[in-house]
N, C-alpha and C positions, 0 to 999 in steps of 0.2 A: 523609844527607838533613837533617842538623841545620842550623839557621840558613839555611834555603833559601827562606823566604817561602811555605811550603806552608799552605794553608787548607782548611777543610772538616772532615770527620769521618774517623776511622779506620774503614775498612770491615771488616765481618765477614769478608770473604774473606781477611784477613790470616792467619787460622787455617789456611789451606791452604799457607802458606809453611813447611812442617814442617822443611825443611833449613836455615832461616835460623839464623845463629849470633849475629849482632849486629844490633840495631835501634836506631838513633839518630835520633830525630824532635825533638830538643830545639830550643828557641827558634824555633818556628814559630807559626802562628796556628790551631792545631787546636782544634776545639771538640767538644762532646758528650761521651759517656761512652766509657770504654775497653771495647772489645767483649770479651765473655767468651770468644770464639773465640781470643783471644790466648794462652789457656792451652794451646792445641794446639801451640804453638811449643816442643816439648820439647827441641830442640837449642840453644835460646837461652842464651847465656852472658852477654849484655850488653843491657840494656834501659834506654834513656835517653829519657825523654819529658817531661823537665822544662821549665819556661818556656813553657807553652802555656795554653789556656783549658779544659782538660778538666774535666768535672764529673761528679758522681755517685759511686758507690762503687767501690773497687778490687775487681775480680771475684775471687771465691773461687777460681776456676779458676787463679789465679796459682800455687797450690800444686803444680800439675802440672809446673811449669818447674824440674825438678831439677838442671839444669846452670847455673842462674843464678848469676852471680858479682858482677855489677855491676847495681844497680837504682836508678835516679834518677827520681823522680816529683815532686820539690818544685816549688814555684811554679806550682800549678794550683789549681783550686777542688774538689778531691776531698774527700769526706766519709767518715766511718767509719774503721774500723781496717784496718791492713794484714793480709792473711791470713797464716797461719803459713807462713813461707818458710824453707828450709834453704838458706842462701847458702854456697857453697864458698869 
């Protein structure tokens, strides 16, 4: 879904996609904060949400994503520090 002209917010319901392994939403027009429910994606190995207009802090729940290997969040308007992640 990267570079697809998507706009709006990332819904909290994304946390229900527990079997999702890769999520690529880069280079869209997504706004708002990253929902903490994204931490429920325990099978996620790749998260690419760079080049959007996301704001706020990176949720501490990211530390639940133990299979994460690729993590791109650059070129947003995020604040604070990155939670402790153990990338494989």
